[in-house]
N, C-alpha and C positions, 0 to 999 in steps of 0.2 A: 662359422655356424654362431658361435658366441656373441660375435656382434648385431646378428641378425636379429636374436631372440632378444637383446639391449634395445633393438631398435625397437620391436614389435611389444614388447611390456610398458615401455615409454609410451607408445603412441596410443595403446589401449588406459593408460594411466589417464594421461591427458584427454582422452574420448570420456571416460567416466567422470571426468570433474569437469565438465561442458553438459553432459547428461545429468549428472545432479544438480547441478546449479541453474539449469534453465527455468525459467518464468515464464510460463504462459502468458499472456497478459488477455487473450481473449476469454476470460471466463464468462460465461452465459448468467443473467441475473440467476436462475433456479441452480445455479451450484455456489454464489455469492451467500455469504453469511449475513445478518441481521443483527443490529445492537440498533438500539433506541437511549435517548439520552439528553441532558440539558448541559448547550456547551458553557463552557467555564474557560476555557484559552483556545486562542486561534494566535498561531505566531507563525512564523516562517523557519524552517528546519531544512536537514539536509542540502542537496542542491538545490534551491528554491522550491521545495516543498511546502506547500500549505499546511499546517500540522492542526488538527484538532482532537481537544481534550473533552474528554464529557465526565457530568458530575460520578464520583461512585465508580468509574471505570478502571480497571489495570493499562487497559490497551490506549495506547491513541493511535489515530489515525491520520493517512494525509493524501493530498492530492500532490501527485508527483509532477515536481515541476511547473505548480500551479502558477508561482508567481512569473516564470516564465512564458505562461500562456495567459498573462493579464488580468488572473486574480488579484485585489488589493487588499494585505491585509484590513486594515483601516475600515474601509467598507463593509466586508465583512464582519470585524467586533459591531458594527452598528447593526447590521441587519441579525445577525444570528447569535452573539452573545446572550447567555442567560435565557436563551430558547431553546425547546423543544425541537431533533433530529433525528430523521430516519435515515441512516448509514447502510448501503450495502458494501460490502468489502469481500476481497478476496481471502482467504487463508493461505496462503502460500507457504512453504518447505523449502527449505536453502540448505545445501549442506555447509556454509559457513555460519547458520544458525540452527543446528540438527533439532533444539528445542523449541522452535520458534520463534519469533520476532516480538515484540512489545507494541512496535508498529506496523500497521494493516494499512496497505494500500486501498483507496476510496474509490467505487466503482460507480455508485451513486449519492447522492448526499440530497435529501428534501427536509426544506424547513418551510411550514407553513403551507403544507400541499404544493409548494412550488420547487422544483427541481432546479436545483442551485448549479449542479455539475452531473454529469452522467456520460458512460463510454458505453451505454446500452444503443 
């Protein structure tokens, strides 16, 4: 009986861990948040992510595995550095970052009325 209870509690703990860390990547545009600003930094970060920083913003924004998918940091710098962009991003919650993260995943980025990247 004791062993069954221990396995049941362990199973529930593992299930809860997965449930609370799950991130829905299918965020509709209507549920996304919007950020506008001037790009002052474009760099590679994380696991081949393309990271954008905007003037006056505490957050950074990233295209998940952007380098792996063919984005060139130097080409993006020539095109977008010091330009105003519109970024739609998902404001996700994770058990590992319960108070949020300063890095937000980009769902769409627009520069000069041109969609540079979109998941929609």
